[in-house]
C-alpha positions in Angstrom: -6.5 -27.3 -43.1 -5.3 -26.9 -39.5 -1.8 -25.4 -39.1 0.7 -27.9 -37.8 2.4 -27.0 -34.6 6.2 -27.6 -34.1 7.3 -30.5 -31.9 7.2 -29.7 -28.2 4.8 -26.8 -28.8 2.3 -26.2 -25.9 -0.6 -23.9 -25.7 0.4 -21.1 -23.3 -1.5 -20.9 -20.1 -3.1 -17.4 -19.7 -3.8 -16.2 -16.2 -5.3 -12.7 -16.4 -5.3 -10.3 -13.5 -8.6 -9.5 -11.8 -9.8 -5.9 -12.0 -8.8 -5.2 -8.4 -5.3 -6.7 -8.9 -4.9 -4.7 -12.1 -5.8 -1.5 -10.3 -3.0 -2.1 -7.8 -0.6 -2.7 -10.7 -1.7 0.4 -12.6 -1.3 2.5 -9.4 2.4 1.8 -9.3 4.6 4.8 -10.2 8.1 6.1 -9.7 7.3 7.6 -6.3 4.6 5.2 -5.2 5.8 1.6 -5.0 2.7 -0.5 -4.3 4.1 -3.5 -2.4 3.2 -4.7 1.0 5.8 -6.1 3.4 7.0 -7.0 6.8 10.0 -7.0 9.1 10.2 -10.2 11.2 12.9 -10.5 14.0 14.1 -14.0 15.1 16.1 -15.4 17.9 19.7 -16.4 16.9 21.8 -17.7 15.4 21.0 -16.6 11.9 20.7 -19.4 9.3 23.1 -19.5 6.3 22.0 -17.8 3.1 22.2 -21.1 1.3 19.8 -22.8 3.8 17.3 -20.0 3.4 17.4 -20.3 -0.4 16.9 -24.0 -0.3 14.0 -23.7 2.1 12.3 -21.3 -0.3 13.0 -23.4 -3.3 11.2 -26.3 -1.6 8.2 -24.1 -1.0 7.9 -22.5 -4.4 5.8 -25.3 -6.0 3.0 -24.3 -3.6 3.1 -20.7 -4.7 3.4 -20.6 -8.5 2.8 -16.9 -8.6 6.3 -16.3 -7.1 7.8 -17.6 -10.4 5.6 -15.5 -12.6 6.0 -12.0 -14.0 3.5 -9.5 -15.3 2.9 -9.3 -19.0 1.2 -6.0 -19.9 -1.2 -6.0 -23.0 -0.2 -3.4 -25.6 -2.3 -0.2 -25.3 -4.0 -1.7 -22.3 -6.5 -3.5 -24.6 -6.8 -6.1 -21.8 -5.9 -6.5 -18.2 -2.3 -7.6 -17.6 -1.4 -11.3 -17.6 0.6 -13.5 -15.3 3.2 -15.6 -17.2 6.0 -17.8 -16.1 9.4 -16.1 -16.0 11.7 -18.2 -18.2 14.7 -16.5 -16.6 13.6 -16.9 -13.0 16.5 -16.9 -10.6 15.8 -17.1 -6.9 19.2 -15.7 -6.0 17.9 -12.3 -7.5 14.9 -12.3 -5.2 16.6 -13.5 -1.9 19.1 -10.9 -0.7 21.7 -11.0 2.1 22.7 -8.0 4.1 23.7 -6.9 7.7 23.6 -3.9 10.0 26.8 -2.9 12.0 26.9 -5.2 15.0 25.4 -5.0 17.5 22.5 -3.4 15.6 19.5 -2.1 17.6 16.0 -1.1 16.7 17.0 2.2 15.1 19.5 0.6 12.8 17.0 -2.1 11.7 14.3 0.5 11.2 16.6 2.7 9.0 17.6 -0.3 6.9 14.0 -1.5 6.6 12.9 2.0 5.6 15.5 2.0 2.7 14.7 -1.5 1.5 11.0 -1.2 1.7 11.0 2.2 0.1 12.6 0.9 -3.1 10.5 -0.3 -6.0 10.3 -3.9 -7.1 11.6 -4.7 -10.6 8.4 -4.8 -12.6 10.1 -7.0 -15.3 10.6 -9.8 -12.8 8.4 -11.7 -10.3 7.2 -9.1 -7.9 8.8 -10.1 -4.6 12.0 -9.9 -2.5 13.2 -11.4 0.8 16.1 -9.9 2.7 18.1 -11.9 5.3 19.5 -9.3 7.8 22.3 -10.2 10.2 24.1 -8.3 12.9 21.3 -7.5 15.3 22.1 -7.3 19.1 21.8 -10.4 21.2 22.6 -12.6 18.2 19.2 -12.0 16.6 18.5 -11.7 12.9 15.6 -10.5 10.7 13.7 -11.1 7.5 12.4 -8.2 5.4 9.8 -9.3 2.9 8.3 -7.4 0.0 5.4 -8.6 -2.2 3.5 -6.4 -4.7 -0.1 -5.7 -3.7 -1.3 -6.9 -7.1 -0.2 -10.4 -6.2 -2.4 -10.9 -3.1 -4.3 -8.9 -0.5 -3.2 -8.5 3.1 -5.2 -11.4 4.7 -4.4 -13.9 2.0 -0.8 -12.5 1.8 -0.4 -13.4 5.5 -1.3 -17.0 4.7 0.9 -17.1 1.7 4.1 -15.9 3.5 3.4 -18.3 6.3 4.2 -21.2 4.0 7.9 -20.6 4.9 7.0 -20.7 8.6 6.8 -23.8 10.8 4.8 -24.5 14.0 7.6 -26.5 15.6 11.4 -25.9 15.6 12.1 -29.4 14.3 9.9 -29.4 11.3 11.1 -31.1 8.1 11.1 -29.5 4.7 10.6 -30.6 1.1 13.7 -30.8 -1.1 13.9 -28.3 -4.1 12.3 -29.6 -7.3 13.1 -29.1 -10.9 10.9 -26.5 -12.6 10.1 -26.0 -16.3 8.4 -22.7 -17.2 5.2 -22.7 -19.3 5.6 -21.1 -22.8 4.8 -17.4 -22.8 2.3 -16.2 -25.4 3.5 -14.2 -28.3 2.6 -10.5 -28.7 0.0 -11.4 -31.4 -1.5 -14.0 -29.1 -1.6 -11.5 -26.2 -3.5 -8.9 -28.3 -5.8 -11.5 -29.8 -6.5 -13.0 -26.5 -7.3 -9.6 -25.0 -9.7 -8.8 -27.7 -11.4 -12.1 -27.4 -11.5 -11.8 -23.6 -13.1 -8.4 -23.9 -16.0 -9.9 -25.7 -16.4 -13.3 -24.0 -15.4 -12.6 -20.4 -18.3 -10.2 -19.6 -20.7 -12.8 -21.0 -19.2 -15.4 -18.7 -19.4 -13.1 -15.8 -23.1 -12.5 -16.4 -23.8 -16.1 -15.5 -21.5 -16.1 -12.5 -22.8 -13.0 -10.7 -24.6 -13.9 -7.4 -28.3 -14.6 -8.1 -27.8 -14.0 -11.8 -30.0 -15.8 -14.3 -28.5 -14.3 -17.5 -28.7 -10.7 -18.3 -31.8 -10.0 -16.2 -30.2 -11.5 -13.1 -27.1 -9.5 -13.7 -29.2 -6.4 -14.1 -31.0 -7.0 -10.8 -27.6 -7.4 -9.1 -26.4 -4.1 -10.6 -29.5 -2.4 -9.5 -29.2 -3.7 -6.0 -25.6 -2.6 -5.8 -26.6 0.8 -7.1 -29.3 1.2 -4.5 -26.9 0.2 -1.8 -24.4 2.7 -2.9 -27.1 5.4 -3.2 -28.0 4.7 0.4 -24.5 5.5 1.5 -24.5 9.0 -0.2 -25.9 10.9 2.8 -23.0 9.6 5.0 -20.5 10.5 2.2 -21.9 14.0 1.9 -21.6 14.5 5.7 -18.0 13.3 5.6 -17.2 15.7 2.7 -18.5 18.6 4.9 -16.3 17.6 7.9 -13.0 19.5 8.1 -10.1 17.2 7.7 -6.4 17.6 8.4 -5.5 18.6 4.9 -2.0 19.7 6.0 -1.1 15.9 6.1 -1.9 15.6 2.4 0.5 16.5 -0.4 2.9 15.1 -3.0 4.8 12.0 -2.3 8.6 11.7 -2.9 10.7 8.7 -3.6 12.0 8.1 0.0 10.3 6.7 3.1 10.6 7.0 6.9 9.6 3.9 8.8 8.8 3.7 12.5 7.0 1.3 14.7 5.1 1.1 18.0 4.2 -1.9 20.2 1.4 -2.7 22.6 0.3 -5.7 24.6 -2.7 -7.5 23.2 -4.1 -8.1 26.7 -4.0 -4.4 27.4 -6.2 -3.7 24.4 -8.6 -6.4 25.4 -8.9 -4.9 28.9 -9.9 -1.6 27.3 -12.4 -3.4 25.0 -13.9 -5.2 28.0 -14.3 -1.9 29.9 -15.9 0.1 27.1 -17.3 -2.4 24.6 -16.7 -2.5 20.9 -13.8 -4.5 19.4 -10.0 -4.5 19.7 -9.8 -2.9 16.3 -11.9 0.1 17.7 -9.4 0.4 20.5 -6.5 0.3 18.1 -8.0 3.1 16.0 -8.6 5.2 19.1 -5.0 4.8 20.1 -3.9 5.9 16.6 -6.2 8.9 16.9 -4.1 10.0 19.9 -1.0 9.7 17.8 -2.3 12.0 15.1 -3.6 14.4 17.7 -0.1 14.7 19.2 1.4 15.1 15.7 -1.0 17.9 14.7 -0.6 19.6 18.1 3.2 19.6 17.7 2.8 21.1 14.3 0.4 23.8 15.5 -2.4 22.5 13.2 -4.9 21.2 15.7 -8.2 23.0 15.9 -11.8 22.3 17.0 -13.9 19.9 14.9 -10.9 18.6 13.0 -10.6 14.9 12.0 -8.0 12.8 10.3 -9.9 10.6 7.8 -8.4 7.1 7.4 -9.1 4.5 4.9 -9.6 1.1 6.6 -9.3 -1.8 4.1 -11.9 -4.6 4.8 -11.5 -8.2 3.5 -14.6 -9.5 1.7 -13.0 -12.9 1.0 -15.4 -15.7 1.8 -14.1 -18.7 3.9 -14.3 -20.9 0.8 -12.0 -18.5 -1.1 -8.9 -18.9 1.0 -5.9 -19.9 -1.1 -7.1 -18.0 -4.1 -4.3 -15.7 -5.4 -6.3 -12.5 -6.0 -7.4 -9.5 -4.1 -10.9 -9.5 -2.4 -11.0 -6.3 -0.5 -13.2 -3.3 0.0 -12.7 -0.2 2.2 -14.4 2.0 4.7 -13.5 5.6 5.7 -13.3 6.5 9.4 -13.0 10.0 10.8 -10.5 9.9 13.6 -11.7 12.6 16.1 -8.3 14.2 16.8 -9.8 17.4 18.2 -11.5 15.5 21.0 -9.4 15.8 24.2 -11.1 12.9 26.1 -9.7 9.4 25.2 -12.9 7.6 26.0 -15.0 10.0 23.9 -12.6 9.4 21.0 -13.1 5.6 21.4 -16.9 6.0 21.5 -16.8 8.1 18.3 -14.7 5.5 16.5 -16.8 2.6 17.8 -20.1 4.3 16.5 -18.6 4.8 13.1 -17.3 1.3 12.8 -20.7 -0.1 14.0 -22.4 1.9 11.3 -20.0 0.7 8.6 -20.6 -2.9 9.6 -24.3 -2.4 9.2 -23.8 -0.9 5.8 -21.4 -3.7 4.8 -24.2 -6.1 5.4 -26.5 -4.3 3.0 -23.9 -3.4 0.4 -22.9 -6.4 -1.7 -19.2 -5.5 -1.8 -18.3 -8.7 -3.8 -20.8 -7.8 -6.5 -19.5 -4.2 -6.7 -15.9 -5.6 -7.1 -17.1 -8.1 -9.7 -18.6 -5.2 -11.7 -15.0 -4.3 -12.6 -15.1 -7.4 -14.9 -17.3 -5.4 -17.2 -15.1 -2.3 -17.4 -12.8 -1.8 -20.4 -9.2 -2.3 -19.3 -8.1 1.0 -20.8 -10.8 2.8 -18.8 -9.8 0.8 -15.7 -6.2 2.1 -16.0 -7.4 5.7 -16.4 -9.9 5.3 -13.6 -7.2 4.1 -11.2 -5.1 7.2 -11.9 -8.1 9.5 -11.5 -8.9 7.8 -8.2 -5.4 8.3 -6.9 -5.6 12.0 -7.8 -9.0 12.3 -5.9 -7.7 10.4 -2.9 -5.6 13.4 -1.8 -8.9 15.3 -1.3 -10.6 12.5 0.6 -8.4 10.9 3.3 -5.1 11.5 5.1 -4.1 8.0 6.2 -4.5 4.3 5.7 -4.8 2.0 8.7 -5.1 -1.8 8.1 -5.3 -4.5 10.7 -4.0 -8.0 9.7 -4.6 -10.6 12.4 -1.6 -12.8 12.9 -1.1 -16.2 14.7 -1.4 -16.6 18.4 1.2 -19.4 18.5 4.9 -19.3 18.0 6.3 -19.5 14.4 9.7 -20.8 13.4 12.0 -20.5 10.3 14.7 -23.2 10.1 14.3 -23.9 13.8 14.6 -20.2 14.9 11.7 -18.7 16.8 10.1 -15.5 15.5 10.1 -12.9 18.4 8.2 -10.0 16.7 6.9 -8.8 13.3 5.8 -5.4 12.0 3.7 -4.9 8.9 4.5 -2.5 6.0 1.6 -0.9 4.1 2.2 1.3 1.0 1.2 5.0 0.6 -0.2 6.5 -2.6 -2.4 9.2 -4.1 -1.4 12.1 -1.8 -2.0 10.0 1.4 1.4 10.3 2.8 1.2 8.0 5.8 0.0 4.4 6.4 -0.1 2.2 9.5 0.0 -1.6 9.3 -1.3 -3.3 12.5 -0.2 -6.9 13.1 -0.9 -9.2 16.0 1.4 -12.0 17.0 1.4 -14.0 20.3 0.7 -11.5 23.0 1.7 -8.4 21.1 0.1 -5.9 18.7 2.6 -4.0 16.5 2.1 -0.8 14.5 4.3 -0.4 11.4 4.3 3.3 10.3 5.2 4.1 6.7 5.5 7.8 5.9 6.9 10.0 3.1 10.4 11.0 4.1 10.1 14.8 3.4 6.6 15.1 4.8 7.1 13.3 8.1 10.4 14.2 9.8 8.4 14.0 13.0 7.1 10.4 12.4 8.4 9.4 15.9 5.8 11.8 17.4 3.1 9.7 15.8 4.6 6.4 17.0 5.0 7.7 20.6 1.5 9.1 20.5 0.1 5.7 19.7 1.8 4.2 22.7 0.4 7.1 24.8 -3.0 6.5 23.4 -2.9 2.8 24.6 -1.7 3.9 28.0 -4.4 6.5 28.6 -7.1 4.1 27.5 -5.8 1.4 29.8 -5.7 3.9 32.7 -9.3 4.9 32.0 -10.3 1.2 31.7 -8.8 0.5 35.1 -11.1 3.1 36.7 -14.2 2.1 34.7 -17.0 -0.5 35.2 -16.8 -3.2 32.5 -19.5 -2.7 29.9 -19.2 -6.0 28.1 -17.5 -6.5 24.7 -18.3 -7.6 21.2 -15.9 -10.0 19.6 
């Protein structure tokens, strides 16, 4: 006889993390908060705190993840779940602060460094938004924080743009009542994890590209294995290349945050003169920043490189709007020992071209999907092992998130600039988030506080790198450019 359910009982909705999202969640630790973020500056006057809260309440129905918290499975028998937070309170997530007026860039950077360096509360929905007043010329700012397990950089840009308007006189939806879905009991969570561990891999077998059951999945795995095997010679060469290991080391709880700015048209002029892409030019400018940093520290020597991880989105056009991470990564050796800026650009361009050719042969989505077959406990252990190995492998993270080329508004106020925040982890003690908006390209530099007291040398060096490439481009004959 079927057990009768009490009145009003509803089957809980279970939304389990993808393996990639779970990896970002497992990577969180006391000294390595794994949220992405941004600092956006707006023309004044600042809106009231109440108006901003009402705006967000009207947008939340379009982003249900922002009312959900993480429910971890006991003993990591399954990947964590997303469940509605029955105690969700937007006033906890939207904060209000100010810098001493009139606050300049240094005051805003110091505040942003403290706010962005603090961990999110893992017991609540994993986001915060800070309204900052007191900036000079009547300006104000928004500091946003969203955990990396919620969404990747490209999709995250789309998600946060829900609060932005394309016109200053846009109308907004009124806040709506919300009733949270029932959260599963501990017994249901464990039972569901065990069941999912059995049934989910079987379902994924039929969903893998080109899979016709087990044999099709096997062919996909073999293809992915062959592709990875083909990359081993390149990996071996990289391991033999001396890297700036002095930049690696333990990460503390505090952060320094700096930024640099460039004109997008200047970067395009360099690209037109020497070929490649704007992203190649950006990496070459960053190379100059690391060169100056190592030279100032007395650590620069012949043949040295700074190895940077460059995240790459593998999200298909038809996957926009899906709230999970679809990213892979390539590793680029920034030739910091090369004195000639054009030669540095040529080296970066060749590496990126080679990575693009490899990405066409390696089915990154299939490799990511293979995580669906990994036991969750092993996934958690694997993430920790990967973070430990990361210190041996690379010294920086550089990620480029393309932004809009048209003005954006919040409550009728025009956004004048935005800088991206990318987390650091695994002994890689500096990251650079690149963001384009209107005619500008901005570089948000996040660094461990104790390891980078000279972070401003890096930010000034990036500006120098752009200037010297632009000077070289002015004297060069255009070579054509790839888009």
